N, C-alpha and C positions, 0 to 999 in steps of 0.2 A: 394150403395143400391144393395143387391143382393136378389135372391129368386124370386120365380114365383109371388109373389103377386105384386112385382114392376114392372114387366114386362107391358108394355104399348102396345096399339094397332098401334098408329103413331107417330112417333117422327121425328121433323123436325130439320134441321141445314141448315145455308147457308154460303156460301162464293164464293170468286172469284177462289180459287184453281188453281192459275197460276202455281205454281211448287208444285206438290203433295209431300210435306215433311212430315217429322215424326210427327210434329205437327198436320198437316191435318189428317193424317192416325190415330192419336189418337182420334181425334174428331169423326171421322167416325166410329171407332171402338166402341167407347162408345156408339153411337147412335144404332149401330147395337146390342150391348149387352143390351140395354134397350127396344128396340121396335120390334114389330113383323114386321112392315112396315117401310120404311125410306122414308121421302121427303127431297131432296137436293134441295135447292134453289140455283141454280148457276148463279151468276151474270151476267145480259145479257151485251152485247157490249155497249150498250145506258146507262145503269147504271154504267158500269165503267167509260165510259166517263165524267159522271157527278161527280164520285167521285175524279177525279183529282189524280190519283195515281202518286207518285214520279218515277216510272218505267213503262216500257212498259207492256203490258197486252196482252196475245194471244187473239186471236178471240175465241168466245164462242165455235165454233163447235170443235176446237182444245182442249179446257180445257174439254169440255163435252166428248170427245173421250178419253182423259186420265183418267177421272174419271170412265167411262165405263170399261176400260181396267183393271184399279185397281180392281174394283168390281168384274169382271169376274175373275181374278186371284185369289181372295180369297173364289170364290165360293158364293158371295152374291148378284149378279145383279138382281136377281128374287124377292128380298125383297125391292129394291130401286126403287124409281121413282125420276128421275132428271127433275126439271123445270126451265124455265128461272126465275130469279129473278129480276123483273124490279123496285122494291122499297125496303125499309129496311124490310119490313114485310112478304112479300111472302104470301102464303096461310094461314098462322098463324092467320090472324085477320078475315078470311071468311069462314075457315072451322072448324067448332066446333068438329069435329072427332079427330082433332089432339091433342094429350095428353099431349105431353112433347117437350122441345126443348133442344138441346145440343148447349153449347156457351163457348166462352172463357171468361176470366175476361176481356178481352178488350171489348167486346160485350155484356157483361149481362146488361149493361143499357137499350140495345134495346129489350132484353127480357122481361125486366120490363114494358117498353112502350107498348109493345105486350099485356101483360097481363092486362093493363090499358084498352085498345082499346077492349079487349075481354070481360071486365066486363061492359062496357057500351052496348055491344051486348048481355049481359046476358048469355055468354059463361062461361063454367068452365075455371079457369086459368090454364096455361100449367104449368106443372111440369118443372121446370128449373134445368138443371144439368150442373154445371160450371166445364171445364176441364182446369187445369192449363197448362201454357205454356210449351213446350217441351224446355229444357235448352240445349244448344250447349255445347260442351267441356270446352268452356271458362266460362261457367255459365250465359251467356246472352241468351235471347230467341231466337229460330230458327226463321227465318222469311225469306220471299222471297227477300226483298232488301239485307239482309246480303248474302243470297245465290247468287244473281245475281251481288253483288259487289265482289265477288270471296273470301270472308273471311270464309265461312263455305260451307260445300255440304249439301246436303239435309237430312243426318243423325246427322248433328250436327258437324261433325268432322272439326277441324282447318284447313284451307288451307294455309293461310299466317303466316308467323312467325317472 
């Protein structure tokens, strides 16, 4: 969707952002394209522990710092608020001013759940924008687990032959 009519005031997205890879940058770029302001729910250490990831996750402060550096490098830090995400919904179920959400196919179900909760509260539904996975050179999705296992780099380049 393009054009000024499609621009939203506040767009949300969430994630752990353990390694800021090409797929994460695509999600962030889409949110920045769609909204005047962006709210990033960055998974808190407590929430990470409950998710039982298969790989180690850096502490919140380190992941926060990496996001801030990335946003500063692209000149967008003034449009973004990063908040701790303590549950799967974050501020999207309590803040009626949030207009949209950017998600991956993997987490789109959660965006639909959020809209169900918002409907019960008589909030407008979020406009949901799904960003397809970024694929590595081998045609498989870029993921933190594949990067950490040494199969690909953050850009999707194959590292093992």
